[in-house]
C-alpha positions in Angstrom: 17.1 -44.6 -16.0 18.0 -45.9 -19.4 22.0 -46.3 -19.9 23.5 -46.6 -23.0 27.0 -46.2 -23.3 28.6 -45.2 -26.7 32.2 -44.9 -27.0 32.8 -41.9 -29.8 36.6 -41.3 -29.3 39.5 -42.2 -27.2 42.1 -39.8 -27.6 45.8 -40.6 -26.5 48.4 -37.7 -26.1 51.8 -38.8 -24.5 53.6 -36.3 -22.5 53.1 -34.4 -18.8 52.9 -30.9 -17.6 54.2 -28.5 -15.6 52.8 -25.6 -13.6 53.3 -23.4 -10.3 49.9 -22.6 -9.6 46.6 -24.2 -10.8 44.6 -22.0 -13.2 40.8 -22.7 -14.2 38.2 -20.6 -16.3 35.2 -20.8 -18.1 35.5 -17.3 -19.3 32.3 -15.9 -17.7 33.9 -12.2 -18.0 33.3 -9.9 -20.5 36.5 -8.3 -20.7 40.5 -10.0 -20.7 41.9 -9.0 -17.3 45.8 -7.6 -17.4 46.9 -11.3 -16.3 46.0 -12.4 -20.3 48.6 -11.5 -22.8 48.2 -12.0 -26.9 50.4 -11.6 -29.4 48.7 -11.2 -32.8 48.8 -9.6 -36.5 45.4 -9.2 -36.7 43.9 -5.4 -36.9 40.9 -6.9 -34.5 43.4 -7.2 -31.7 43.0 -11.1 -32.1 41.3 -13.3 -29.6 37.9 -11.9 -28.3 35.5 -13.1 -26.1 31.7 -14.2 -26.9 29.7 -13.1 -24.1 25.6 -12.4 -24.9 25.5 -11.1 -21.3 27.6 -8.0 -22.1 26.3 -4.6 -23.0 27.4 -5.2 -26.5 25.4 -8.3 -27.4 24.5 -7.1 -31.2 28.1 -7.8 -32.4 29.1 -10.5 -30.2 30.9 -12.5 -32.9 31.1 -16.1 -33.2 28.2 -18.3 -31.9 28.9 -22.0 -31.2 26.3 -24.4 -30.5 24.6 -25.3 -27.2 26.9 -24.6 -24.3 26.4 -21.6 -22.0 27.3 -19.0 -24.7 30.8 -17.5 -22.6 33.7 -18.3 -24.1 37.1 -17.1 -25.7 37.3 -16.9 -29.7 38.9 -15.8 -32.8 37.4 -15.5 -36.2 38.4 -14.6 -39.7 34.7 -13.8 -40.6 34.6 -10.2 -37.9 37.6 -8.7 -39.5 38.9 -10.6 -43.0 42.4 -9.6 -41.6 45.6 -11.6 -40.7 45.0 -14.3 -38.5 47.9 -16.4 -39.2 49.1 -16.2 -35.7 46.8 -15.3 -32.8 48.1 -16.2 -29.5 46.6 -16.2 -26.3 48.8 -16.5 -23.6 47.4 -18.4 -20.4 47.9 -16.7 -17.0 50.6 -17.4 -15.1 54.3 -18.7 -14.9 54.9 -22.0 -14.4 58.4 -23.9 -12.6 59.1 -27.5 -13.1 58.5 -28.2 -9.6 55.6 -30.9 -10.5 54.1 -32.3 -13.8 50.8 -30.4 -14.8 48.3 -31.1 -17.5 46.5 -28.6 -20.1 42.3 -29.3 -20.8 39.8 -27.4 -22.6 37.1 -27.4 -24.8 37.3 -26.5 -28.0 34.8 -25.6 -30.8 36.4 -25.5 -34.4 34.0 -26.3 -37.5 37.1 -25.9 -40.2 36.1 -25.0 -44.3 35.5 -28.0 -46.5 38.1 -30.2 -46.3 40.1 -27.7 -44.5 41.5 -26.1 -47.5 42.6 -23.1 -45.9 45.2 -25.0 -43.9 44.1 -23.3 -40.7 44.9 -24.9 -37.4 45.4 -24.9 -33.7 48.3 -25.4 -31.2 48.5 -25.5 -27.5 52.5 -24.3 -26.9 54.6 -24.1 -24.2 57.6 -21.3 -24.0 61.2 -22.0 -21.5 62.5 -17.8 -22.2 59.0 -15.9 -21.5 57.9 -16.5 -24.5 60.6 -15.4 -26.7 60.0 -18.6 -29.0 57.3 -21.2 -28.5 57.1 -24.9 -28.8 54.3 -27.0 -29.6 52.5 -29.5 -27.5 49.4 -30.6 -29.4 48.4 -29.5 -32.9 44.3 -29.5 -33.2 42.4 -29.8 -36.7 38.8 -29.2 -37.6 36.3 -31.2 -36.2 33.1 -30.5 -37.3 30.1 -28.3 -35.7 30.8 -29.7 -32.4 32.3 -29.3 -29.5 35.1 -31.5 -28.5 37.5 -31.9 -25.7 41.6 -31.1 -26.1 44.0 -32.8 -23.5 47.8 -32.5 -23.5 50.9 -31.6 -21.3 54.3 -31.3 -20.5 57.5 -33.8 -18.6 59.3 -31.3 -16.9 62.1 -33.6 -16.1 64.6 -31.9 -18.3 63.4 -28.7 -18.1 64.9 -25.8 -16.2 63.4 -22.4 -15.2 60.2 -20.8 -15.9 57.0 -21.8 -18.4 54.5 -20.2 -20.0 51.6 -21.9 -22.1 49.3 -20.4 -24.8 47.1 -21.5 -27.4 47.4 -20.1 -31.0 45.1 -20.0 -33.8 46.2 -19.6 -37.2 44.3 -19.2 -40.8 47.7 -19.9 -42.7 47.2 -16.9 -44.2 43.8 -17.7 -45.9 40.2 -17.3 -44.8 39.1 -19.6 -41.9 36.2 -19.9 -39.8 37.8 -19.6 -36.5 37.9 -21.5 -33.3 36.4 -21.4 -29.8 37.6 -22.2 -26.0 35.8 -23.1 -23.1 36.6 -24.2 -19.9 39.8 -24.2 -19.6 42.3 -26.0 -16.5 46.0 -26.2 -16.3 46.2 -28.5 -13.4 48.9 -30.6 -11.6 49.7 -34.1 -12.8 48.6 -36.2 -9.7 47.4 -39.4 -9.0 44.1 -40.6 -11.2 42.6 -36.9 -11.6 39.2 -37.3 -13.3 37.9 -33.9 -15.0 34.4 -34.0 -16.2 32.7 -31.9 -18.5 29.2 -32.1 -20.5 27.1 -30.5 -23.2 23.7 -31.0 -25.0 24.8 -29.9 -28.5 21.1 -28.9 -29.3 19.3 -25.3 -29.0 16.0 -26.7 -28.3 14.2 -28.4 -25.3 12.8 -32.1 -25.3 9.8 -33.4 -25.0 8.5 -35.6 -21.9 8.8 -38.9 -22.3 11.9 -38.4 -24.7 15.4 -38.8 -23.8 17.8 -36.1 -24.1 21.4 -37.2 -25.2 24.3 -35.6 -23.0 27.6 -35.8 -24.2 30.2 -36.5 -21.7 33.7 -36.1 -21.6 36.0 -37.9 -19.0 39.7 -36.7 -19.1 42.5 -38.2 -16.8 44.4 -35.2 -16.1 46.7 -37.5 -13.6 49.5 -39.8 -13.9 47.8 -43.1 -12.9 45.7 -45.0 -15.3 41.9 -45.1 -14.3 40.2 -48.7 -14.1 36.5 -48.3 -13.8 34.5 -45.2 -12.8 31.4 -44.6 -10.2 28.6 -42.6 -12.0 26.7 -41.0 -10.1 23.2 -39.3 -11.5 20.8 -36.4 -10.2 17.9 -34.6 -12.0 15.5 -33.2 -10.2 12.4 -34.5 -9.5 13.8 -37.9 -9.8 15.1 -40.6 -7.9 19.1 -40.0 -7.9 20.5 -43.1 -9.4 24.4 -44.6 -9.1 26.3 -47.2 -10.7 29.6 -48.6 -11.4 31.1 -49.2 -14.5 33.9 -51.5 -14.6 34.8 -51.6 -18.3 36.1 -48.3 -18.6 39.5 -47.6 -18.9 41.2 -44.2 -19.1 44.9 -44.3 -19.3 46.6 -41.0 -18.0 46.5 -38.2 -20.0 43.7 -39.5 -22.5 39.9 -38.6 -22.7 36.9 -41.1 -23.2 33.5 -39.5 -24.4 30.2 -41.1 -24.7 26.6 -40.0 -24.8 24.4 -40.8 -21.7 20.2 -40.5 -22.4 18.3 -39.0 -19.9 15.2 -39.8 -19.6 12.7 -36.9 -19.1 9.5 -37.7 -17.1 8.1 -34.2 -16.4 7.6 -30.8 -17.6 9.8 -27.7 -16.2 13.4 -26.5 -16.1 15.6 -28.8 -14.6 18.8 -29.5 -13.6 20.6 -32.5 -14.9 23.7 -33.3 -12.9 26.3 -36.1 -13.3 29.5 -36.8 -11.1 31.9 -39.4 -12.0 34.7 -40.6 -9.7 37.9 -43.2 -10.3 37.1 -46.7 -8.9 39.9 -47.8 -6.5 41.7 -44.6 -6.5 42.0 -41.3 -4.6 41.2 -38.2 -7.0 43.6 -35.3 -5.8 41.2 -32.9 -7.2 37.7 -33.4 -7.1 35.8 -30.1 -7.8 36.2 -30.9 -11.5 34.3 -34.4 -11.2 30.9 -33.2 -11.5 28.8 -31.1 -14.4 25.5 -29.6 -14.6 23.3 -29.1 -17.5 20.4 -27.2 -17.7 17.6 -29.0 -19.2 14.1 -27.4 -20.8 11.2 -29.9 -21.1 7.9 -29.6 -22.6 4.6 -31.7 -23.0 3.9 -32.2 -26.7 0.5 -32.4 -25.8 -0.5 -28.6 -24.8 2.8 -26.5 -26.1 1.9 -24.3 -29.4 4.0 -26.4 -32.1 3.3 -25.2 -35.9 5.0 -26.8 -38.8 6.1 -24.4 -42.0 6.4 -26.2 -45.2 7.4 -24.5 -48.1 7.0 -26.2 -51.8 8.9 -24.6 -54.7 6.4 -24.7 -57.6 5.6 -22.7 -60.9 2.8 -23.1 -63.4 5.1 -24.2 -66.2 6.4 -26.7 -64.0 4.7 -30.2 -65.5 5.5 -32.2 -62.3 4.3 -29.6 -59.9 1.0 -30.7 -60.0 2.3 -33.3 -57.4 3.6 -30.8 -54.9 0.4 -29.1 -54.9 -2.0 -32.8 -54.3 0.4 -33.7 -51.3 0.3 -30.0 -49.8 -3.4 -30.4 -49.9 -3.2 -33.9 -48.4 -1.0 -32.6 -45.5 -3.2 -29.7 -44.9 -6.6 -31.8 -44.2 -5.0 -34.4 -42.3 -2.8 -32.3 -40.0 -3.8 -29.0 -38.2 -0.7 -27.6 -37.2 0.8 -28.3 -40.6 1.2 -24.6 -42.6 1.8 -24.8 -46.3 3.3 -22.5 -48.3 3.8 -22.8 -52.5 6.6 -20.3 -53.5 5.8 -19.7 -57.0 8.5 -19.1 -59.4 8.3 -18.1 -63.2 4.3 -17.3 -63.3 2.5 -14.6 -62.4 1.9 -15.7 -58.6 5.9 -14.5 -58.4 6.8 -12.9 -55.3 10.1 -11.9 -56.1 12.0 -11.8 -52.6 10.7 -15.1 -51.4 11.3 -16.6 -54.8 14.6 -15.3 -55.0 15.8 -17.4 -51.7 13.7 -20.5 -53.0 15.1 -20.6 -56.4 18.4 -20.6 -54.7 17.7 -23.4 -52.0 16.6 -26.1 -53.9 18.0 -28.1 -57.1 14.8 -28.5 -59.2 11.2 -28.3 -59.1 9.0 -29.4 -57.2 10.7 -29.4 -54.1 9.8 -28.8 -50.4 11.5 -27.8 -47.1 10.0 -28.3 -43.5 10.6 -26.0 -41.1 13.9 -25.2 -43.5 16.0 -27.9 -41.3 14.4 -30.9 -43.8 15.4 -29.4 -46.8 15.1 -30.1 -50.8 13.2 -33.4 -50.8 10.2 -34.8 -52.7 7.0 -33.0 -51.9 5.7 -37.2 -51.7 7.8 -37.1 -48.7 6.7 -34.5 -47.0 4.8 -36.5 -44.2 7.7 -38.2 -43.4 9.8 -34.6 -43.0 7.0 -33.2 -41.0 7.0 -36.1 -38.5 11.0 -35.9 -38.2 10.2 -32.1 -37.3 7.4 -32.4 -34.8 9.4 -34.7 -32.4 11.9 -31.5 -32.2 10.6 -29.1 -29.5 10.2 -25.2 -30.2 12.6 -22.9 -27.9 9.1 -20.8 -28.1 5.8 -20.8 -28.0 4.0 -18.4 -30.3 1.0 -16.1 -30.7 -0.3 -14.2 -33.3 -2.5 -10.4 -32.6 -4.4 -9.1 -35.7 -5.6 -5.4 -37.0 -6.7 -5.1 -40.1 -8.0 -2.1 -41.6 -10.7 -3.2 -44.5 -10.9 0.2 -45.6 -6.9 1.1 -46.2 -6.1 -2.5 -46.2 -3.3 -2.4 -43.8 -2.4 -5.1 -41.7 -0.5 -4.8 -38.4 0.5 -8.1 -37.2 2.0 -9.0 -34.0 4.1 -11.9 -33.5 4.5 -12.7 -29.5 7.1 -15.6 -28.6 7.5 -16.9 -25.1 10.8 -18.4 -24.4 11.3 -21.8 -22.6 15.1 -21.5 -22.9 17.9 -19.4 -23.8 18.6 -18.8 -27.6 20.4 -16.7 -29.7 20.3 -15.1 -33.1 16.6 -15.7 -33.4 14.1 -13.7 -35.3 10.6 -13.1 -36.0 8.8 -12.9 -39.2 5.4 -13.0 -41.2 4.3 -14.6 -44.2 1.1 -14.3 -46.2 -0.6 -16.8 -48.0 -3.8 -17.0 -50.2 -6.4 -19.9 -51.5 -8.3 -19.9 -54.1 -6.2 -18.1 -56.4 -7.4 -18.0 -60.1 -6.8 -15.8 -63.1 -6.5 -15.8 -67.1 -4.2 -15.1 -69.8 -0.4 -16.1 -70.4 1.2 -18.4 -67.4 -2.3 -19.2 -65.6 -2.3 -22.6 -67.2 -0.8 -25.4 -65.3 1.9 -27.9 -67.1 0.6 -31.3 -66.4 3.1 -34.3 -67.2 0.3 -36.4 -65.1 -2.2 -36.2 -68.0 -3.5 -39.3 -69.3 -2.6 -41.4 -66.3 0.9 -43.1 -67.9 2.9 -41.7 -64.7 -0.1 -43.3 -62.4 -2.6 -41.3 -60.4 -1.8 -37.3 -58.8 -5.0 -36.5 -56.9 -7.0 -36.3 -59.8 -4.4 -34.5 -62.5 -4.3 -37.8 -64.3 -8.0 -37.3 -65.8 -6.8 -33.3 -66.4 -5.2 -32.1 -69.9 -1.7 -31.1 -70.3 -1.7 -28.2 -69.7 -4.8 -27.6 -67.3 -6.7 -24.7 -68.9 -6.3 -21.6 -66.4 -10.2 -21.8 -66.4 -10.2 -25.2 -64.5 -7.1 -24.0 -62.1 -7.6 -23.1 -58.9 -4.1 -22.5 -56.6 -3.8 -22.5 -53.0 -1.3 -21.9 -50.4 0.1 -19.0 -52.5 3.0 -17.4 -51.0 1.9 -13.5 -51.5 4.6 -12.0 -49.2 7.0 -12.4 -46.7 7.0 -9.6 -45.0 10.7 -9.8 -42.9 12.6 -10.6 -46.2 13.8 -14.4 -46.3 15.5 -15.0 -43.2 13.5 -12.8 -40.8 13.7 -9.0 -39.4 17.0 -7.9 -38.4 16.2 -6.4 -34.8 12.9 -8.1 -34.0 14.4 -9.9 -30.8 17.3 -9.5 -28.7 20.9 -11.4 -29.9 20.3 -12.9 -26.5 16.6 -13.9 -25.6 16.9 -15.8 -22.1 14.7 -18.0 -20.5 11.2 -17.1 -19.2 11.2 -13.8 -21.4 8.8 -12.6 -23.8 9.2 -10.2 -26.6 6.8 -9.1 -29.2 7.2 -7.3 -32.3 4.5 -5.8 -35.1 4.9 -6.0 -39.0 2.8 -3.5 -40.9 1.9 -4.4 -44.7 -0.4 -3.0 -47.0 -2.8 -6.2 -48.4 -2.8 -5.6 -52.5 -5.9 -4.6 -54.2 -5.8 -8.3 -56.1 -5.8 -10.4 -53.0 -9.0 -11.7 -51.6 -8.8 -11.0 -47.7 -11.4 -13.7 -47.3 -8.9 -16.0 -48.4 -5.7 -14.7 -46.8 -3.3 -16.6 -44.1 -1.2 -14.8 -41.6 1.8 -16.9 -40.3 4.0 -15.8 -37.4 7.6 -17.4 -37.9 10.1 -17.6 -35.1 13.5 -18.0 -37.6 16.9 -19.3 -36.2 19.3 -17.0 -37.9 22.2 -19.3 -37.1 21.2 -22.6 -38.3 18.9 -20.4 -40.8 16.1 -22.8 -40.0 12.7 -22.2 -38.8 12.2 -22.7 -35.0 8.2 -22.6 -34.7 5.4 -21.2 -36.6 1.6 -20.0 -36.0 -1.1 -19.4 -38.5 -4.5 -17.5 -38.5 -6.7 -16.1 -41.2 -6.8 -12.6 -41.9 -10.1 -12.5 -41.4 -10.5 -14.8 -38.3 -13.3 -14.2 -35.9 -11.9 -16.5 -33.7 -15.2 -18.3 -33.7 -14.6 -20.9 -36.3 -14.2 -23.9 -33.6 -17.1 -22.6 -31.6 -19.5 -25.5 -30.4 -23.3 -24.4 -32.5 -24.9 -23.4 -29.2 -22.3 -20.9 -28.8 -22.6 -17.3 -30.5 -19.8 -15.7 -28.8 -16.5 -16.1 -26.9 -14.2 -13.3 -26.3 -11.3 -13.2 -24.0 -10.1 -9.6 -22.7 -8.0 -7.7 -22.3 -5.2 -9.7 -23.7 -2.5 -9.3 -22.7 -3.8 -8.9 -19.3 -1.9 -8.2 -16.1 -4.0 -8.7 -12.9 -7.5 -9.8 -14.1 -8.9 -11.3 -17.4 -12.7 -11.7 -18.4 -14.2 -14.7 -20.4 -17.5 -13.6 -22.1 -19.8 -16.2 -23.7 -22.8 -15.5 -25.1 -24.9 -18.8 -24.9 -27.9 -20.2 -26.7 -28.9 -22.7 -24.2 -27.7 -23.3 -20.4 -24.6 -25.6 -20.4 -21.9 -26.2 -17.4 -18.8 -24.1 -18.1 -15.5 -24.5 -16.8 -11.8 -23.9 -17.6 -8.2 -25.2 -17.1 -5.2 -23.0 -17.8 -1.8 -24.7 -18.0 1.7 -22.8 -19.0 3.7 -23.3 -21.5 5.3 -25.9 -20.2 2.3 -27.7 -19.8 1.6 -27.6 -16.5 -1.7 -26.5 -15.0 -1.4 -23.7 -13.2 -5.3 -22.8 -12.3 -9.0 -24.4 -12.9 -12.4 -23.4 -11.9 -15.9 -24.7 -12.3 -18.4 -22.2 -13.3 -21.2 -24.5 -13.1 -24.3 -24.0 -15.3 -24.2 -20.8 -17.5 -26.6 -19.5 -19.9 -27.3 -16.0 -21.6 -24.2 -13.4 -22.0 -22.0 -14.0 -19.4 -18.6 -12.3 -18.6 -16.6 -14.3 -16.3 -13.7 -13.5 -14.2 -10.0 -14.7 -14.3 -7.5 -13.4 -11.5 -4.2 -13.5 -12.8 -2.3 -11.0 -10.4 -0.2 -13.5 -8.7 0.8 -15.4 -12.1 4.6 -14.8 -13.9 4.4 -12.6 -16.9 4.1 -15.1 -20.0 2.2 -17.1 -22.4 -0.7 -19.7 -21.1 -3.0 -21.6 -22.8 -6.6 -21.6 -21.4 -8.9 -24.7 -22.2 -13.0 -24.0 -22.1 -15.4 -26.6 -21.4 -18.6 -25.6 -23.0 -20.9 -28.9 -21.9 -18.9 -31.8 -23.5 -16.8 -29.7 -26.2 -13.6 -28.0 -25.5 -11.7 -24.9 -27.3 -8.6 -23.5 -26.5 -7.4 -19.9 -26.3 -3.8 -18.1 -25.8 -3.9 -15.8 -22.8 -0.7 -13.6 -22.1 0.0 -12.2 -19.3 1.7 -9.0 -19.5 4.8 -7.6 -16.7 3.9 -5.4 -14.3 
């Protein structure tokens, strides 16, 4: 296993802590019990629980990245009310018999430069909660989970003690805070407390490393000099090593990133155990953590990349966008381009309004809405970056188009490889070969004359290029679900292994040529406002464009299927036929050799024992192979 240790931070907090009994929670409940107490001035009742597994997950509150999405939170955005004193009191009353520590994870993004002055504090009270004193003040730390550790020395304290966490928006409009994995434990010996997270909402490709962010807290009153680290990952050889150079003083936290190499596709649990060297840990239950990792085979998974280009016929530099969009389309089969027009006859108002507000000038481009507002000449660079980010779901697209009424029903289906929250489906229509006459159809061209260098032939064209010489491709005709996808098209929480579909209905405009229309299915991450995956097909696609010349017809039916599917082939000449079927993780689930086939054949495929989900069928006819998606429905 690869080893890399990067010290992210070393947080030193003085003081020790008192308790009567230990208290530990990961907030994996849906309602605060009576042992929890709150004080608040807010109309929403103060702290809430974010738990997507509860019945009401549509209004789940304050999404934080990664993790298990079960935590406590308070946030201004839900009520715009008085959050100046949201106090969450930790259950239990604690005495001065021992010194104790408080440790928890927190997500506290903060406003720009913390202009609101919001803050989070760990407090204690020696008079039953009538007044509170501060143990630790936390400032906003950005869009990642962090660990807080603090405590209280009890030598000069008499009586019972209570502990609490307080959020304050300082009377302004703050962002809020989430807390998770809270422990109140004895300060005794070399007490290691270990947590770890993958701060990502996507799977990892086989052959790549996934970076696990590890936090080791010393909650004891003895310093730790060196640790023994153990790694266990399903399907891989366990690994241990001693790291003597790590020093963790009492009441401090040591953070580092650890790369876990992924060798096989599937769902696997990564476990890390950390024990102190040369010391006895009085509590070992919190020395280990597990992280569920989804890994996929990049050679077999469906993974489309969406590029959206801001353009307009009035824009003299915009020929550059058209040239590079065409180059990328020719070079990469999974590159899906949309030219979003502004200020000309090809404008789609909804699409243009969103795009104009997301770029600094024209031409400009986004890839997956993750790599934003860059020069279209950098499309390939950003495409390659996006291809290295595995999608959380594989998509398929089923189209029903009535050529008489021009009504389109397009069903986008996603098979999810991991838990995701706040995702939506969307549908985009583009048209190639668009032409027109009259005002606005001529293309401004600052490359005319060659003074700006070559640009795909535009240097040899006039400025403007007459409408009679212009043909526009990738034109964004419709974004059916709105700029950010169709609300309600997916559950708020979509779980690993689930398959969901959503049907979009729209009319194809009479001025659009159906033969040149492309239909694009989109999976949109509404939390990050980025694109997770896309799939595209032609409106009038017969599904035969990739067939060998000696194959008249290939059909897979029914699709979706539940117990049995059939492959129909019409062959002009005798050819050997075989199939291999992979699941969404790239693992082979079935294969069969049908021998020599000729003429019109219907070949059965038994699927009655297969889990519901999306599969990819690789069909080899002679020496050529084509692929088709197969959806197995729930029984």
